[in-house]
N, C-alpha and C positions, 0 to 999 in steps of 0.2 A: 507615564512620564518618561520611562526608559526610551520608548520609540521616538517621542518628540525630541529628546535630546540628541538622538542619533540621526535626526532628520528624516525619519520614516513616518508614514501614515499609520497611526494606531488602528488596529482592527476593532477595538472597542475602548470605552472609557469607563472606569470604575470610580466610585466616589466613596471616600472614607470620612466619617463624621463622628462628633461626640454625641449626636442625637441618638436616642434609643430607638429601637424598631417601632415602638408604638407611636413615637413622635413623628417618625417619617411617614407612617401610614396616615396619621392625622393630616399631615401636609399634603399627601397625595392619596386620596381615597381609593383610587384604582390600583394602588400598589399591591403586590403579592408578597406575603411572607414566605419566601422560599427556603429560608434557613434561620428562622426566628431564634432558635436556641443558640446559634452562632452570630446572631445580630445582622443577618443578611436579608435585605428587602429588594425586590425587583420593581423598579419604577418605570411606568410606561408613559411616553410622551409622544403622541402621534405615532409615527412608525418606528420610533427609537425605543430601545430598552436599556436602562442603566441599572447596574447593580450597586446598591448603596449598602455599605457595611459600617456598623458601629465600631469605633476603636475598641480593641479588646486585648486582653492577655489570656494565654491558654493555660489550662491545668495540664497535668501529666498526660502523655499519650500512652495508651495501653494496647492498641491494636495495630500500630505501625501505619496509621492513616489519620485518625481524628483525635483531638483532645477529649479527655473525659468530661470536661466542662470548660466554661470561659467566664471571665470577669469583664464586664464592660468598663472602659476607661475613658478619661477625658483628655489624656495626654497622648498625642500622636506618636511620641517616642516609644511608648509601651507597645503600641500596635505594631510598629516597625520591627521591634526586636523579636517578634514571633515568626517573622516571614523567612523565606528560604534563602535568597541570594541578595547580595548588596545592591545589585543593579535593579532588582525588583522591589526595592524598599524606598524608592525616591517618591516624594510627594510634592505637589504644587498647591500653594495657597491660591484659590481661584480669585480672591479679591485683590491680591498684590502681585500675583505671578511669581512670587518667590519660591524657589526650589528648596524643600526641606530635606536635608541629607544628614541623617543621624548615624550612619554606619559606613561612610566612605564609599557610597555607591557611585558618586560622580567620578571619583578618581579611578575606580575600577572600570567604568565605562570608557574613560579616556585611555586607560592602559589595555583595554580589550581583555578583561579578566572576569571569569565566573568564580566568585568567592562566596562560600557559605557565610551566613551571618553568625558571628560568635564561634562556638565550637562546632566544627563541621560534623563530627561524629554524632553529636547530640541532635543536630538538625536532621540527619538522615535516619536516626533511630526514631525520631518523631513521626516522620512520614517517609517510608522507604522509597516511594516513587520519586522523591526528589533527586535520587541518584540518576534516574533516566532524564529528568528535567534538566539537570546540569549539563548533560551531554547534548540534549536537544538545543538548548540555548547557545551553547558554545559552537555547535555546528552551524546553526542558522545565522548567527551573528558573526561568525568567523573569529570567535574569541578563543583564548586558552583557558583551561581550567587551572585555577591556582593550585600549586603543589599540595598544600595541606588538604584541600578539598578533594583532589584526586586520590590522595593517599587514603582518605577516609572511605572513599568509594571502593577502593581495592580491598580494604579490610572488611567492609560490610556487605560486599556484593552478594553473598549468599542470602541475605535478608530479602532480596528482590523476589525470592520464591514465595514469600508470604503475600505479596501484592496480588490482587485479583487479576485474572486473565484479561478482563475487559479494560482495566486501567493500563495494563502493559500494552495491549493491542493499540489503544488510542495514541500512546506516546510513540510507539514504533511507527505507526502510520503517519504521524506528523513528521517524524524524522525523515521518512521517505519522500513525503510530498511537499514539505514546506521549503525545501532548498537546503543545500549542504549535506545531502544524503551520504556522499562518500565519507566526508569528515565524521559524520555521526557514527558510521559503522567502524571507522578506524578507532574512534574513541571508545566505542563499545568493546572493541577487541583489547585496547590498551588497559581498560578498566577491569577486565575480566568478566564483565556482564554478558558479553556475547556468548561465551562458553556456558554460562548458566542458563540464559534464556533461549538461545538458538544454537545448541551444540552442533546441529546438522550444518549450519552455515560456517561455524568455526572450523569444522572438519575440512573445508575447502582449502585452508591454508597449507601450502607446501605440496599440493597435489599437482604433479607436472602435466603438461599438455603437449600434443605434437607440435614442435616448433614451426613446422611448415604451414600450419593453420593458425597457430597461436604464438606468434613471436613475442607477444607481450609478457608471457610468463605463466605462472600457475593459475589455477581456477579462481583463487581469491583475488589476485591482481586483476584478472579479467572482469570479475563482477564489480570491483571497485571502479574500474575505468568506465563501465556502463552506468553505474550510479552517478558518477561525476558528470556524465554527458546528458543526463536527463534534464528536461526543461518543463516545469509545471506538469508533471505526470499525474494521471489518475492513480487512485490507490491501487487498483488492480494491475495496471501496467508496472508501477513501481515494485509491487510484490512479485510480479512475473520476472522482472529484471533481477531482483535479489535471489529468487529461488530457481531460475530457469536451469541452472546447472547443479542443483543441490543433489542430484543423483550421481554425479561423477565420482565422488570419493568412494561410494559403495560399489561402483561398477568398474573402477580402475583396473586395468590389466596391461602388463607390459611383456610382450613376447618379442616378435621382430620389430614391432612398433607399439606405441601407446594406443590403447583402445578403451572405449567406454560403452560397451555393448548395452543397448536398450536403456541408456541413461535417461532418455526423455520419459519413457514409461515409468521407470523407477522413481524419477524425480517428481513426476506428476502425483504419484501415490504418496510420496513423502510430503509434498506440499499440502495435500489434503489433510494429512495427519497434523502437520504444524499449524495450519490455519484453523483447523477445528480446535486444537488445543488452546489457541489464542482467541477463540470465540469470534472469528470473522463470520460475516453473514454467509448463508448458503449461496447466494448469488455471486458474491465475491469469490468464494472458494471455487465454484464451477468455472468462473472465467479464468482464474489463475491456473487451474488445472488444465484448461484448454490451451492457454498460452504455452505452458510447459510441454504438454503432450504433443503439440504440433510444431514446436520450434525447429525440429530437424527436417520437417517436410520441405523447407525452403530449398534444400540442396537439389531437389528434383523439379522445382517449379517451372523452369524453362522447358522441360521435356514432358510435362504432364499432358495427357489427352485433354481435349477441350472440355469434356464433361467433368473430369477430375479437377481441372484448373478452376472451372466456374464454381464448383462446390467449395473449393478452397477459398476463393475470393469472396464468397458470400457468407463465410462464417460470421457468427455474431460478434459485433464490435471488432471487425477485421482491422480497423485502423490501429488497434493496440497490437495485433499480431505484426502488422507492417512496421510499426515503430520499434517493437522489441527486436525484430530482425535487423533493422537499420543500426540500432545501438550495438547489437551483437557483432555486426560486421565491423563497425568503426572501432570496437575495442579488441579486434583480432587482426584479421588479414587486411581489412580496409576496403575490400571490393564491394561495391554497391550494385553490381550488375543485376542480380536477382531482385533486389529491392526496386530498382528502376523499371525492370520488366513488369513486375506486378503493378506498380503505380500507373504505368502506361495502359496496361490492360484495364484497370479500373476506370480510367478516363475514357477508354475507347468503347467498352462494352456497356450498353445501357443496363440499368438495374433489372428491367423486365426480362432481359436475356440471361442474367445470372440466375434468376429464380422465376422462370416462366410459369404461367398458369398450367396446371396439369392437363394433358390431353385425354387421359384415361383415369378414372377413379375406381375404387373398390366396388362401388355400386354398378359401374359400367361392366365390370368383369362378372358380377353376379347376374346381371341381366343377360349377359352373353352365355350364361350357363356354367361358368367356372365355380367350383366349390370354394367357399371361404376357407382360409387356412394360412399357414406360414408361407406358402408359395406366393401369396399375393404380394408380399414385400419384395420378393425377388422379381416378380413380373413388373411391378410398378417402377422399381429402380431401373430395370432394363429399358423400359419405355422412356423414362426421364433421361437416361444416358443418351439414347438415340435422339431425343429432342434437343438436348444440349449440344450434341454433335452436329445438329442441323440435318439429320437424316430423315426426320419426319416433322410435319408441321400442322397436321389436322387430326381431329379425332378419328376420322375414317382411316387415315394412314396408320395411326397408332394401333387401332384394333387389328388391322391387317398385319402389322408388325408383331403383335402379340400372338396371333394365330400361326405366324410363320416360325415362331421360336418355341412355343409351348403347346403341348398336346391339346387339341380342341376338346371341348366338353363331351362330344359324342364319341370320342375315342378314335375317330378316323385319323389316318396318318397326316402329318403336316404336309401342306402343298409347297 
């Protein structure tokens, strides 16, 4: 109902009813009891899935997530009073189209407010994740958090530590990818939740940067500007933006000038620790690690040897590396020269030239009499370098190149 009143296309539709779960299943034999204890049934209709929930009131919450039990109700008002925020408690009667508003949700929609239903502290003690949901809704909708609701978050922020890493991960990922990422992280900071959940990110605040490269200000401001400029990012790109400079506070050094020696390498290691703590997938962690570890290589991209450049351009999901660099530039010095250079190269160089078929394999080296071992990696990389540089183009030329650089298997001097 909230999205319809805001003129937005809802992502899904949920149905609330006084029918008991067993009655819903009788009406829809293919339905699934996905949360029968809480009165939730999943109804399938062709390609659509609709969650049907019985009106209910909740017993006491004991674990900061779920009620210890529920009572099924026939009055929709009782169902609404257990929900989180007023704007999420609007119902529509499907027969009349009438909007049922028992808690002032429509007025808060018009005012652009996120307000907890009833006592805000009680709502957040029931389910601690609601503190993050308040921030996500405010950021995504461009709303303000009502003062008493924000004050309750500030008081209870330490309770977020009790919430499972998986639930926190999903909320943070939505904040980053659904829109309003900058505002979400400003609100996380204002509420104190940032320092509890991501102290490594909170540490960016107040860390100065060289003004000749970063006229925008400190590391935190730089990251906020990048978050603000993102448009429909993947989860990994958004995480890369958030964490690409996470190593700067730990490596800050000011002598003749401000330096962050090896902050990309330090930041990549820190990102792995953070994302592992939040239970992101191994694939996501590897990609974010690569984004951070490689983001300083852009300074040399125009002067790279052909072989090194081609290896750079063929990195997995290179489009994310490219976009991270573009955002990094726009949020600092503003020059997109290196970005445009790489984009042109990608357009000019066919994919098969970025990663050509090998001219020599380990089997070829063995047949030629070379002993398998660590040297094989060195030999094969040297051959590929020559191939990427355009110095060799056939297997025969490749083997001749190998013999010219590496001791032949019979021990005779190289010719």
